[in-house]
C-alpha positions in Angstrom: -21.8 0.5 28.3 -21.1 3.1 30.9 -18.7 5.9 29.9 -16.7 5.2 33.0 -16.0 1.6 31.8 -14.6 2.9 28.5 -10.8 3.3 28.6 -9.9 5.3 25.5 -6.1 4.7 25.9 -6.7 0.9 26.2 -8.9 0.9 23.1 -6.3 2.9 21.0 -3.6 0.4 22.1 -5.8 -2.5 21.1 -6.6 -0.8 17.7 -2.9 -0.2 17.2 -2.1 -3.8 17.9 -4.7 -5.1 15.5 -3.4 -2.7 12.8 0.2 -3.9 13.4 -1.0 -7.6 13.2 -2.7 -6.8 9.9 0.4 -5.1 8.6 2.6 -8.1 9.6 0.2 -10.5 7.9 0.0 -8.4 4.8 3.8 -8.2 4.6 4.1 -12.0 5.0 1.5 -12.6 2.3 3.3 -10.1 0.1 6.6 -12.0 0.5 4.9 -15.3 -0.4 3.2 -13.7 -3.4 6.1 -11.8 -4.8 8.9 -14.3 -4.1 7.1 -17.7 -4.3 3.8 -17.3 -6.1 4.8 -15.1 -9.0 8.0 -17.1 -9.9 6.0 -20.3 -9.8 3.2 -18.9 -12.0 5.9 -17.7 -14.4 7.5 -21.1 -14.6 4.1 -22.7 -15.1 3.4 -20.3 -18.0 6.9 -21.2 -19.5 6.2 -24.9 -19.3 3.0 -24.4 -21.4 4.6 -21.7 -23.7 8.4 -22.0 -23.8 8.5 -19.4 -26.6 8.0 -16.7 -23.9 11.3 -17.7 -22.2 12.8 -14.3 -23.1 10.0 -12.5 -21.1 10.4 -14.4 -17.8 13.2 -12.5 -16.2 12.3 -9.0 -17.3 8.7 -9.6 -16.0 10.0 -11.2 -12.8 12.4 -8.3 -12.1 9.6 -5.8 -12.9 7.1 -7.5 -10.5 9.8 -7.8 -7.8 10.5 -4.1 -8.2 6.8 -3.4 -7.7 7.2 -4.9 -4.2 9.4 -2.0 -3.1 6.6 0.6 -2.9 4.4 -2.0 -1.3 6.8 -2.5 1.6 7.5 1.2 1.9 3.7 1.8 2.3 3.6 -0.9 5.0 6.3 0.9 6.9 4.4 4.2 6.7 1.2 2.3 7.9 3.3 1.0 10.8 4.3 4.5 11.8 0.6 5.6 11.7 -0.3 2.6 13.8 2.4 3.6 16.3 0.9 7.1 16.5 -2.6 5.7 17.1 -1.2 3.8 20.1 0.4 7.0 21.4 -3.0 8.9 21.2 -1.7 10.9 18.2 -4.2 9.5 15.6 -5.1 13.0 14.4 -1.8 14.7 14.3 0.2 16.5 11.7 2.7 13.7 11.8 0.1 11.2 10.6 -0.9 13.8 7.9 2.7 13.5 6.7 2.6 9.7 6.7 -0.6 9.7 4.7 0.9 12.2 2.2 3.9 9.8 1.9 1.5 6.9 1.3 -0.3 9.0 -1.4 2.9 9.9 -3.2 4.4 6.4 -3.0 1.2 4.8 -4.2 0.8 7.3 -7.1 4.5 6.7 -8.1 4.0 3.0 -8.0 0.9 3.1 -10.1 2.7 5.3 -12.7 5.7 3.0 -12.7 3.5 0.0 -13.2 1.6 1.6 -16.1 4.7 2.8 -17.9 6.6 -0.5 -17.6 3.4 -2.4 -18.7 3.2 -0.1 -21.8 6.9 -0.6 -22.6 6.6 -4.4 -22.3 3.4 -4.3 -24.5 5.2 -2.2 -27.2 8.2 -4.5 -27.0 5.8 -7.5 -27.7 6.6 -8.9 -24.2 3.0 -8.7 -23.0 -0.4 -9.9 -24.1 -3.4 -7.6 -24.5 -5.2 -9.6 -21.9 -2.4 -8.9 -19.4 -2.8 -5.2 -20.2 -6.5 -5.4 -19.5 -5.8 -7.1 -16.1 -3.1 -4.5 -15.4 -5.8 -1.8 -15.7 -7.6 -3.4 -12.8 -4.4 -3.1 -10.7 -3.9 0.4 -11.9 -7.4 1.4 -11.0 -7.2 -0.2 -7.5 -3.8 1.5 -6.9 -5.3 4.8 -8.0 -8.3 4.4 -5.7 -5.9 3.5 -2.8 -3.8 6.6 -3.6 -7.0 8.8 -3.6 -8.1 7.3 -0.3 -4.7 8.1 1.2 -5.0 11.7 -0.1 -8.5 12.1 1.5 -7.2 10.7 4.8 -4.3 13.1 4.7 -6.7 16.0 4.3 -9.0 14.8 7.0 -6.1 14.2 9.3 -4.9 17.7 8.6 -8.3 19.3 9.4 -8.7 17.1 12.6 -5.2 18.0 13.8 -5.8 21.7 13.3 -9.1 21.5 15.1 -7.4 19.6 17.9 -4.7 22.3 18.2 -7.4 25.0 18.3 -9.3 23.1 20.9 -6.2 22.6 23.1 -5.6 26.4 23.0 -9.2 27.2 24.1 -9.8 27.6 27.8 
């Protein structure tokens, strides 16, 4: 491919569009999971074990509340995608969005862990659920760490870009 044929702006707009499509699909799948899948799974569990009826609504409300940071993070990702389309991929603004993703994810993981422990201590959870929750906590922690690394990389790249722009 000849460098003259490569249109950087066009590629960034294309990448931004793909990211936005992914964000929309992720949001739609999240809606289906949180508001259709989880309630149906809960009802299925209740039909097999009606003695856990008292646990259904607290768990449902807890899992629905876990969707709040999920959608906040999708909003932040949308803003990053917007900046990529505006040729501001490595900017201090994106550094801020990545920092917000890091903080929101970390807070969501801590919230998930604490409520899981409370439910376990109140005998509203099974040890197997606690073990499965650790997988979610690990994945959330890894995602939070990745957001932190991207924040630092974006900061360094933005600073280098500023220095380069000032150089004649």
